[in-house]
Structure formats: C-alpha cells, structure tokens
C-alpha positions as CSV (number, residue, x, y, z in Angstrom):
1,X,-20.6,10.6,-90.0
2,X,-20.2,14.1,-88.7
3,X,-17.8,16.3,-90.7
4,X,-15.8,17.9,-87.9
5,X,-13.9,20.2,-90.2
6,X,-17.1,22.3,-90.4
7,X,-16.8,23.3,-86.7
8,X,-16.5,27.1,-86.2
9,X,-13.0,28.2,-85.1
10,X,-12.2,30.1,-82.0
11,X,-15.0,28.7,-79.8
12,X,-14.3,27.1,-76.5
13,X,-15.9,23.8,-76.0
14,X,-16.4,21.6,-72.9
15,X,-18.3,18.5,-72.2
16,X,-18.4,14.9,-70.9
17,X,-17.3,11.7,-72.6
18,X,-17.5,8.2,-71.2
19,X,-15.8,5.2,-72.6
20,X,-17.6,1.9,-72.7
21,X,-16.6,-1.6,-73.8
22,X,-15.9,-5.1,-72.5
23,X,-13.5,-5.5,-69.5
24,X,-9.9,-5.0,-70.4
25,X,-10.3,-3.2,-73.7
26,X,-8.1,-0.2,-72.5
27,X,-10.7,2.3,-71.2
28,X,-8.8,3.3,-68.1
29,X,-5.5,3.4,-69.9
30,X,-7.0,5.6,-72.5
31,X,-8.4,7.9,-69.8
32,X,-5.0,8.3,-68.2
33,X,-3.3,8.9,-71.6
34,X,-5.7,11.7,-72.5
35,X,-5.6,13.4,-69.1
36,X,-1.8,13.1,-69.0
37,X,-1.5,11.5,-65.6
38,X,-2.7,8.4,-63.7
39,X,-6.3,9.0,-62.8
40,X,-7.7,5.5,-63.0
41,X,-6.0,2.3,-61.9
42,X,-5.4,-0.3,-64.6
43,X,-5.3,-4.1,-64.4
44,X,-5.9,-7.1,-66.7
45,X,-8.5,-8.3,-64.2
46,X,-12.2,-7.8,-65.1
47,X,-14.2,-5.1,-63.4
48,X,-11.2,-3.2,-62.1
49,X,-13.0,0.1,-62.3
50,X,-15.8,0.4,-59.7
51,X,-16.6,4.1,-59.7
52,X,-17.4,6.9,-62.2
53,X,-14.0,8.6,-62.1
54,X,-13.7,11.9,-63.8
55,X,-10.5,13.0,-65.4
56,X,-10.1,16.4,-66.9
57,X,-8.1,16.9,-70.1
58,X,-7.2,20.6,-70.6
59,X,-6.6,22.2,-74.0
60,X,-6.4,25.8,-75.2
61,X,-9.7,25.4,-77.1
62,X,-11.6,23.3,-74.6
63,X,-12.0,20.8,-71.8
64,X,-12.7,17.1,-72.1
65,X,-14.2,15.6,-68.9
66,X,-13.6,11.9,-69.2
67,X,-15.8,9.7,-67.0
68,X,-14.2,6.3,-66.6
69,X,-16.9,3.9,-65.7
70,X,-17.1,0.1,-64.8
71,X,-17.5,-2.1,-67.8
72,X,-21.1,-3.0,-68.8
73,X,-21.7,-6.6,-67.8
74,X,-24.3,-9.1,-66.8
75,X,-24.4,-8.7,-63.0
76,X,-24.1,-11.7,-60.6
77,X,-24.1,-9.8,-57.3
78,X,-25.6,-6.7,-55.7
79,X,-22.3,-4.9,-56.4
80,X,-22.6,-5.8,-60.0
81,X,-26.2,-4.5,-60.2
82,X,-25.0,-1.2,-58.6
83,X,-22.1,-0.9,-60.9
84,X,-24.4,-1.3,-63.9
85,X,-26.8,1.3,-62.5
86,X,-23.9,3.7,-62.1
87,X,-22.9,3.1,-65.8
88,X,-26.5,3.7,-67.0
89,X,-26.9,6.9,-65.0
90,X,-23.5,8.2,-66.3
91,X,-24.2,7.4,-69.9
92,X,-27.6,9.2,-69.6
93,X,-25.8,12.4,-68.9
94,X,-22.7,12.5,-71.1
95,X,-22.4,14.3,-74.4
96,X,-20.3,11.6,-76.2
97,X,-20.0,7.8,-75.7
98,X,-16.8,6.3,-76.9
99,X,-17.3,2.6,-77.7
100,X,-13.9,0.9,-77.2
101,X,-13.0,-2.3,-79.1
102,X,-9.4,-3.7,-79.2
103,X,-7.9,-4.1,-82.7
104,X,-6.5,-7.5,-81.7
105,X,-9.8,-9.3,-81.0
106,X,-12.8,-10.0,-83.2
107,X,-16.1,-8.6,-82.3
108,X,-17.9,-10.9,-80.0
109,X,-21.3,-11.2,-78.3
110,X,-20.2,-8.9,-75.5
111,X,-19.4,-6.1,-78.0
112,X,-22.7,-6.6,-79.8
113,X,-24.6,-6.5,-76.4
114,X,-22.9,-3.2,-75.5
115,X,-23.5,-1.8,-79.0
116,X,-27.2,-2.7,-78.7
117,X,-27.4,-1.0,-75.3
118,X,-26.1,2.3,-76.9
119,X,-29.6,2.7,-78.3
120,X,-30.8,3.4,-74.7
121,X,-28.8,6.7,-74.7
122,X,-30.0,8.7,-77.8
123,X,-28.8,12.0,-76.4
124,X,-25.1,11.2,-76.7
125,X,-23.1,11.2,-79.9
126,X,-21.4,7.8,-80.5
127,X,-17.7,7.4,-81.4
128,X,-16.1,4.0,-82.2
129,X,-12.6,3.8,-80.8
130,X,-10.3,1.0,-82.0
131,X,-7.8,0.5,-79.2
132,X,-4.4,-1.3,-78.9
133,X,-3.5,-0.7,-82.6
134,X,0.1,-1.0,-81.6
135,X,-0.4,-4.7,-81.1
136,X,-2.3,-5.3,-84.4
137,X,-1.2,-5.7,-88.0
138,X,-2.5,-3.4,-90.7
139,X,-4.9,-6.0,-92.1
140,X,-6.3,-6.7,-88.6
141,X,-6.9,-3.0,-88.1
142,X,-8.7,-2.7,-91.5
143,X,-10.8,-5.7,-90.9
144,X,-11.8,-4.5,-87.5
145,X,-12.7,-1.0,-88.8
146,X,-14.9,-2.7,-91.4
147,X,-16.7,-4.7,-88.7
148,X,-17.2,-1.6,-86.6
149,X,-18.6,0.3,-89.6
150,X,-21.2,-2.5,-90.0
151,X,-22.6,-2.1,-86.5
152,X,-24.1,1.4,-86.9
153,X,-23.6,4.9,-88.3
154,X,-20.9,6.4,-86.0
155,X,-20.3,10.1,-85.5
156,X,-16.6,9.2,-85.9
157,X,-14.3,6.2,-85.9
158,X,-10.8,6.6,-84.6
159,X,-8.0,3.9,-84.2
160,X,-5.6,4.7,-81.3
161,X,-2.9,3.3,-79.1
162,X,-2.8,4.7,-75.6
163,X,0.5,3.1,-74.9
164,X,2.4,4.6,-77.9
165,X,0.2,7.8,-78.1
166,X,-0.7,6.9,-81.7
167,X,-3.6,9.1,-82.9
168,X,-4.4,10.3,-79.3
169,X,-4.3,13.9,-80.6
170,X,-6.7,13.0,-83.4
171,X,-9.1,11.4,-80.9
172,X,-8.9,14.4,-78.6
173,X,-9.7,16.7,-81.6
174,X,-12.6,14.5,-82.6
175,X,-14.1,14.3,-79.1
176,X,-13.7,18.0,-78.5
177,X,-15.3,18.9,-81.8
178,X,-18.4,16.9,-80.8
179,X,-18.8,18.8,-77.5
180,X,-21.1,21.8,-77.0
181,X,-19.7,25.4,-76.9
182,X,-19.3,26.1,-73.2
183,X,-17.2,28.0,-70.7
184,X,-14.6,25.9,-68.8
185,X,-16.3,23.5,-66.3
186,X,-13.3,23.0,-64.1
187,X,-10.3,25.1,-62.9
188,X,-7.3,24.8,-65.1
189,X,-5.2,23.0,-62.4
190,X,-7.8,20.3,-61.8
191,X,-7.2,16.9,-63.3
192,X,-9.8,14.9,-61.4
193,X,-12.6,15.4,-58.9
194,X,-11.5,12.2,-57.0
195,X,-10.6,12.8,-53.4
196,X,-7.0,12.0,-52.4
197,X,-8.0,9.2,-50.0
198,X,-10.1,7.6,-52.7
199,X,-7.2,7.7,-55.1
200,X,-4.8,6.2,-52.5
201,X,-7.3,3.4,-51.8
202,X,-7.5,2.6,-55.5
203,X,-3.7,2.5,-55.8
204,X,-3.6,0.0,-52.9
205,X,-6.2,-2.1,-54.6
206,X,-4.3,-2.0,-57.9
207,X,-1.2,-3.3,-56.2
208,X,-3.2,-6.0,-54.5
209,X,-4.8,-7.1,-57.8
210,X,-1.5,-7.9,-59.4
211,X,-0.9,-11.6,-59.5
212,X,-3.9,-12.8,-57.5
213,X,-6.0,-15.8,-58.5
214,X,-8.9,-15.2,-60.9
215,X,-11.6,-15.6,-58.3
216,X,-10.2,-13.1,-55.9
217,X,-10.2,-9.7,-57.7
218,X,-14.0,-9.2,-57.4
219,X,-13.7,-9.8,-53.6
220,X,-11.0,-7.2,-53.0
221,X,-11.8,-3.7,-51.7
222,X,-9.6,-1.1,-50.1
223,X,-10.2,1.9,-47.8
224,X,-8.0,4.6,-46.2
225,X,-8.9,4.6,-42.5
226,X,-6.6,7.3,-41.0
227,X,-3.8,9.7,-41.8
228,X,-1.2,11.0,-39.3
229,X,1.3,13.8,-40.0
230,X,4.7,13.3,-38.4
231,X,6.6,16.3,-37.2
232,X,8.9,18.0,-39.7
233,X,12.6,17.4,-39.4
234,X,15.0,20.0,-37.9
235,X,15.9,21.3,-41.4
236,X,12.2,21.9,-42.1
237,X,11.7,18.8,-44.4
238,X,8.1,17.6,-44.1
239,X,7.8,14.6,-41.9
240,X,6.4,11.2,-43.1
241,X,2.7,11.0,-43.8
242,X,1.4,7.9,-42.0
243,X,-1.4,6.2,-43.9
244,X,-3.4,3.4,-42.3
245,X,-5.5,1.4,-44.7
246,X,-7.6,-1.8,-44.9
247,X,-7.9,-4.4,-47.6
248,X,-11.2,-6.3,-47.5
249,X,-11.8,-9.8,-48.7
250,X,-14.9,-12.0,-48.4
251,X,-13.5,-15.3,-46.9
252,X,-10.8,-16.4,-44.5
253,X,-9.1,-18.4,-47.2
254,X,-8.8,-15.2,-49.3
255,X,-7.2,-13.4,-46.4
256,X,-4.3,-16.0,-46.5
257,X,-3.8,-15.5,-50.2
258,X,-3.5,-11.7,-49.9
259,X,-1.1,-11.9,-46.9
260,X,1.0,-14.7,-48.4
261,X,3.5,-17.0,-46.6
262,X,4.9,-15.1,-43.6
263,X,3.3,-11.9,-44.8
264,X,5.5,-11.8,-48.0
265,X,2.8,-10.9,-50.5
266,X,1.3,-8.2,-48.3
267,X,4.8,-6.6,-47.9
268,X,5.2,-6.7,-51.7
269,X,1.8,-5.1,-52.2
270,X,2.6,-2.4,-49.6
271,X,5.9,-1.6,-51.2
272,X,4.4,-1.2,-54.7
273,X,1.5,0.8,-53.4
274,X,3.7,3.1,-51.4
275,X,5.8,4.0,-54.4
276,X,2.6,4.9,-56.4
277,X,1.2,6.9,-53.4
278,X,4.4,8.9,-53.0
279,X,4.4,9.7,-56.7
280,X,0.8,10.9,-56.4
281,X,1.2,13.1,-53.4
282,X,4.8,14.1,-53.8
283,X,6.1,13.2,-50.3
284,X,7.4,10.3,-48.3
285,X,4.8,7.9,-46.9
286,X,4.7,5.3,-44.2
287,X,1.9,2.8,-45.2
288,X,0.3,0.4,-42.8
289,X,-2.2,-2.1,-44.2
290,X,-4.5,-4.7,-42.5
291,X,-6.4,-7.4,-44.3
292,X,-9.9,-7.9,-43.0
293,X,-12.7,-10.3,-43.8
294,X,-16.1,-8.8,-44.5
295,X,-18.3,-11.8,-45.3
296,X,-20.0,-11.8,-48.7
297,X,-19.7,-8.0,-48.9
298,X,-20.6,-7.9,-52.6
299,X,-24.1,-9.1,-51.7
300,X,-24.6,-7.2,-48.5
301,X,-26.2,-3.8,-48.8
302,X,-24.8,-2.5,-45.4
303,X,-21.3,-3.7,-46.3
304,X,-21.5,-2.1,-49.7
305,X,-22.5,1.2,-48.1
306,X,-19.7,1.0,-45.7
307,X,-17.2,0.5,-48.6
308,X,-18.6,3.4,-50.5
309,X,-20.8,1.6,-53.1
C-alpha cells in the first residue's frame, strides 16, 4: 500500500478517478458528495447511470475529476453492451479506480467478477472504498475490510459514508495524493462538463424511476426536445422557461404505467422533476412531458443513436 504521507507538499495535482462496483453500491451518491452538488442522479434501481458523467471537485491543492460510469454487468441488450464498452474505455484512461463495496453486504460473485476485471487496467492505481459505513456495525466494517484486503494489494483502503460525510475528507486526500502533478484541468467554477439539457433529462428520468416496477427502469429514457423563453415581467423578473421533454418506453403497456390512472403518476413525476430542475438552473420552469413508445429501443442501433447512446 502506498504511503501517501511521503507526497511532496505544495504541488498542485489533478487527475481522473472512476468509481466501479455492483449496481446500487453508492457510486453516484459518492460522486455528488465529493463534488458538493448533484451531478449524477441516484436511484435504488440497477443501471441508473448510463453515461460517463464528469464531476469536478476543487481543492486548493488540486482537482479531482470524478467520472461516474454505469455499473459493470453482464449485458443482455445492445444498450448493455454499449454501456460496458463505455466503462472499459473510461477505465483505460483514468489515473485511479475506486472499487466500491457496501459495508452492509458480504462480498459476492459480482464483486469478485469486477475485482478480476481490474486486472485489465494496469495503468490505474486501485483504491478500495467501503461505502455506507453509517448503516453497518463496527464488527461488520472490520470483517468487510478484512475481506477486501484479501482480494488484492490496494494502493489504499478507505471506509466512508457519503450520506453522513464520514471520512469523505480522508478519501479526497487519498485520491488526490495518487494523482499526478498537473496544472488545473478545468476552470475553477466548473463542476461538470455535462450539458444543461442532458442534466435536465436525467432529472426527469430520476423522477420517473421512483416507484416504478422492477422491469420498467431499463426501458425508460428521457430527452429534452425544446426550450422556450417567456417574456420577462414588467418589473424585470425573468419569465418562465418552458421545457418540452419526452419520456420513452418500449411497449404500450409501459406507457400506461408511466402515465398512471388519469395521468396521476405523470403529474407527480413532472412536479418532482420540476422542483429539481428549478434548483439546478435557479429559475422558475414550466415543464411539459409526453410519454412515447419506441419499440425495443435498447436493442435497436438507430433508436440508441437517437437517444444519445
């Protein structure tokens, strides 16, 4: 294990880290906590993250560029194959890979599969991150740390809780200490390189994922189709921003689930998404959403291209 106390002082460091792990181990929540704002959507549903989303954590002594990627999994569709290819290309370029394992669950075949895959990326330093320690007992944490230590020789092992901020500063120090000496890679005001429409579409999908049946999350996609600026009011207050968006599903039966009885569920999704969007862009929003069926889009190359995959 690298002794990070030997790092020279006063040198600015910057580099890329990507968190890997099974679905729902807290990768996106950890990304948001380190950056200090909501960059990646979160959900207990598997495969919530579908793009390589960069969040930038700024410190006086460096920059951490955190690349939140889809979870590594065995693909069943063309979308799954493309997500895995995205993960592989990302991991081939980053300086550090953070392997996330929850403190509350014993290591399983999925964890061992991902650990074995880390051998494919020899360039990156490897850090084991024990997540969700706020939910675990001290003995569970110790047992899990022991199991992690048996997997490989890590450059560092850090237990954290993104929800309570426990040891986040330690993790930030460790990750930055493993980065190369470098000038800043992003402007100091940047927190992500995601476009605003992409972030809005993700917030809509996040709201739609809440409470849907297990088979539906993979079939949900969202796009922002148009934005219209309303005239400012007489006192100079900016007018509403009209956002027109689409939610895509794969079958007619799924469309009914998303809309709900009398449109009740879609209204609820729209209300929750609108609050998140207004918090993101700092102004009042009128949100209009339509639910559309795009047959078997996860398996259709043209449809995947249309949806940005």
